[in-house]
C-alpha positions, 0 to 999 in steps of 0.5 A: 638512448642514441642520437634520436632518443636524446632529443625524443622526450620533449618532442614526444611530450609535446605531441602527446599533450597537444594532439590528444585534447582540443584544449591543448591545440594552443601549442607551446614551443617544444622546448617549453613542455617539461617533464614536470608539467607532463607529470604534474597530475594524473590527467597529464600522465594519462595524456602521456599514455594516450601518446604511447597508444597513438604512437603504436599506429601513427606514422613514425615521423610524428613520434620521434625525430628522424622517423620516416613516413614509410612506416606507420609503426604497428601497421607495419610491424604486425603483418611483418611477422607473416610477411617474413615467413611467407604466410602472407604470400605476395602474387606479383612484383610490388614494392611499396613501403619496401614490403617486397624487400622485407618479404625477400629478407632484404630489409631485416638483414640490413643494418641500414634499412628502415625496418631494422632502424624504426622498429628499434627506435619505436620500441625504445620510444615506448620504453623511454616514456614508460620509464618516465611514468614509472620513475615518477610514480614509484618515487612516492611523491604522488598520492596513490589513487586507483587511477594512478595505479592503473597508469602505473600498470599500463606503463609497466605492461608497455615496457614489458611489451617493448622489451619482449618485442626487441629481444625476440627480433634482435636476439636469438630465440630463447629456446634455440640458443643459450639465453644466459650468454646470447646477447639481447638488447640494452636495458634502460631505466633512465627518463632524464638526460643525457639518456645514455645507453647501456651495453647489450644485456643477455637474453636471459637478463632481458627476459628477467626484466620482462617478467619483473615488469609484468609482475609489477603491472599485475600488482599495480592493476589490482584495485586500480581504475581505468579511464572512463572510455567505452567502445573500441577506445577502451581496448586501446588501453592496457589492462590486467587481461593484456598483462596476463596475455603478455605474460602468456606470450613471454612464458611460452617463448621461454618454455615456462609452460605452466606459467604460459598455460595459467596466464593464457587462461586468465587473459581470455576470461570474459572474452567470448569466442567469435561466432561465424558472422563476426569471424568473417566480418574482417577483423577491423574493429576492437569491438569484436568480442574476442579482442583483448587489446588493439589500437583504436585508429582515429579517422582524423589521424589515418595513415592512408597508404601506410596502414596494416590493411594496405599491406595485407587486406585485399579490400584496400584501395591501394596499389600494393593490394590492387597490383599484388593480391595477397594469397594464402599458402595453398597447402594450408587452405587445401587442408581446411575441412569443408565443415570449418567455416574459416575455409570460406574466407579463402578463394582457391578458385578465384580467376587470375586477372593480373597479367603481371602475376608472378606465376605467369598465369594472369589473364584469360589467355593464360588461364589454367583453371578448368572451371572457366571454359570461356572468357565470359565465364572468366570475367563473370567470376571476377565481377562477382568477387569484386561485387561481393567484397566491394573491390574497385575496378583496379583490383586484381584477383588471384587463386588462393586470395584471402578475405579474412582481413576486410575493411569496414568500408571495403574499396576505400582507404579508410582507417581500421583498428589494429588488433594485437591480442585475441582470446583465440591466441590464448586458447592456442597458447594454453594448448601448446603449453600443456602439450609441451608438458606432456599433457596430451589430454589437457592440450586437447581439452584446451584447444577444444572450445576454439576448434569446435567453435570453428568446425562443429565436426572437429574431434580430438579423437583423430589425434592419438599421439603428441606428435600428430596433435602438435602438427594439428596445433600448428595448423590451427595456429596458422589458420586461426591467426593468419595475417595477424603477425604470429608467423615469425615468433612461431617459426622461431619457437618451433625452430622451423624454416621456410620451404615454399617448394615442399609438399606440393608447394605454397603457391609462391613464386621462386623468381619473386621470392628469391632467397627467401623461397627456402630458409634454413631453420632459425637454430642454424640460420642467424639471418632470423635475427634482426640487425641492430641499426647501424646508426645506433652502433655509430652513436652509442658509446656502449655498442661497437662493431662486435655487437652487430648480430 
């Protein structure tokens, strides 16, 4: 692809094959691992896939040359979707891993930032190794087996996933632009040197390729046989259900409502909705019944202070969270019915213990909550929260802090799984797609199982128009998928800006959020589009300054 991709393949193969099994610990030099060795049999091909799986959550410098320890790939990219849109709100001034800079829109709008650069190279890293598998298997040189078909299905699904991520970040939103002419990203099929790139394809061309890859994945998964793994590791492998879920996302983002509804219904089959105890357990394990796909993070390969939970969960024992508890938009929390158990994971009346809080109300001396009339009551409430949720002495508390994400071992730096796709999302996709087709009754029926599971008194009769139901559906998206990274793509699909000041305010500090406190909607604000890495433009002969977003 570029200066990094040119040298990526052999190094990645070395990582994949040497890190996945004990018998490979006697490592050969990087340049001794050839593509022919990696593709010699199904076992080695599976190791390439395992390398891609682990690359989703490993620190980027372990995946490709020039990577950086400050990003652990999807540990960063998943919560970034809610960090950018102000759904995951910062309560104090902390900038570990540039998390504050990203929140202030000073990362993705800069072509030299780590965020723009590493997201680009990580996704193309996936594409390169998917191409390696696809090209070899589709060449017909191997005997087709059920296991080989499963490897092929995963490779096609991974390529679709990576291209969808790239075009949604580095291209204008399909529904708010002109996809036939809007520039997307380069489409690459090569898996051999010299890894030269291509010019930017249009958004439409990239979407067409994603659709083609998803159909190829679904076809390959038919009659296939996955690896014999169980437990949370099983859901780290891509499956026919993951492919259907990706198809639902792809179709929803392009306004193909019928396809989105159909694929979403298929993707969630067999994944029971979470009960109350499971929903409140912290979203830290692939073993949850709703999980369709997620990274099974191995303890021996923990990312420590680079993890999703370090950035987003108030139980993690790291400075980003201890000094800067993450809070939810109080407008959303206040709107949750008392009968909806999801309300319980938000603490609107938590004392503000942080004397460095951005709102200036931290510490007993600045207390504004009438619930606490004495310092003893104030301190006791803090102690109770820490005891209940396993926080350590250094953790601060803050009104509207959340405990949706909780570690399996709270108060530690232990790694946890990273969930990418749940059945709940598929109910929301189906409901939105049916509503967009003008089928209000069908949309209500699609949402009903999810809404009633969370709130036993939920009634579709409260919403008598498509407009009122759409507002409610957006509320359900924000609440159910809170902190799971869907804010960015939702805002683009709905063409909604950001306004922390509207309707009583979100609770965010304008001084802290600066220009990101209010943002025009994506259709009139190109800052929603990520900058292409300047290093890519400098190194790629098919891209020039005029290609920059």
